[in-house]
C-alpha positions in Angstrom: 87.8 29.3 84.1 87.0 28.2 80.6 83.5 27.7 79.2 82.4 24.0 79.0 82.4 22.7 75.4 79.0 22.1 74.0 79.1 19.1 71.7 78.0 19.6 68.1 75.6 16.8 67.1 75.6 15.2 63.7 72.4 15.4 61.6 71.2 11.9 62.7 71.5 12.8 66.4 69.8 16.1 65.8 66.9 14.4 64.1 66.7 11.9 66.9 66.6 14.7 69.5 63.9 16.5 67.5 61.8 13.3 67.4 62.3 12.8 71.2 61.3 16.3 72.0 58.3 16.0 69.7 57.2 12.8 71.4 57.6 14.4 74.8 55.5 17.4 73.8 52.8 15.0 72.4 52.8 13.2 75.8 52.4 16.5 77.6 49.5 17.5 75.4 47.8 14.2 76.0 48.2 14.5 79.7 46.8 18.1 79.6 43.8 16.8 77.6 43.2 14.0 80.1 43.3 16.5 82.9 40.9 18.8 81.1 38.6 15.9 80.4 38.6 14.7 84.0 38.0 18.2 85.3 35.3 19.1 82.9 33.4 15.9 83.2 33.7 15.8 86.9 32.3 19.3 87.3 29.5 18.6 84.8 28.4 15.2 86.1 29.2 14.7 89.8 26.4 16.3 91.7 26.5 14.5 95.0 29.3 14.3 97.5 32.2 12.0 97.2 31.1 8.4 97.8 32.3 4.9 97.0 30.0 4.7 94.0 28.6 7.0 91.3 24.9 7.2 91.0 23.4 5.8 87.8 22.9 9.2 86.4 26.4 10.3 87.3 27.9 7.2 85.7 25.8 7.7 82.5 26.8 11.4 82.4 30.5 10.6 82.8 30.3 8.0 80.0 28.6 10.4 77.6 30.9 13.2 78.6 34.0 11.1 77.9 32.6 9.8 74.6 31.8 13.4 73.4 35.3 14.6 74.4 37.0 11.7 72.6 34.8 12.2 69.5 35.7 15.8 69.4 39.4 15.1 70.0 39.6 12.5 67.2 37.7 14.8 64.8 40.2 17.6 65.5 43.2 15.3 65.0 41.8 14.1 61.6 41.2 17.7 60.5 44.8 18.6 61.4 46.2 15.6 59.6 44.2 16.4 56.5 45.5 20.0 56.5 49.1 18.8 56.8 48.7 16.4 53.8 47.3 19.2 51.5 
């Protein structure tokens, strides 16, 4: 049996594949961040059992937790972008 032929891609196709892979990796990182955010804020803020509504203190804690997480994430992204441009 002969080995299957692996096509050689031209430069444009290679660049397109690299872009696609990079986009998929970015999506995976975002999903991981959302999972981390959900897990961290849930463990920090939800003190009661599971119910149909959050208490006022839980809702406030969740909002603050998400805001701080997003602030930190945006700050890190800005720092990385600035380092890449220098």
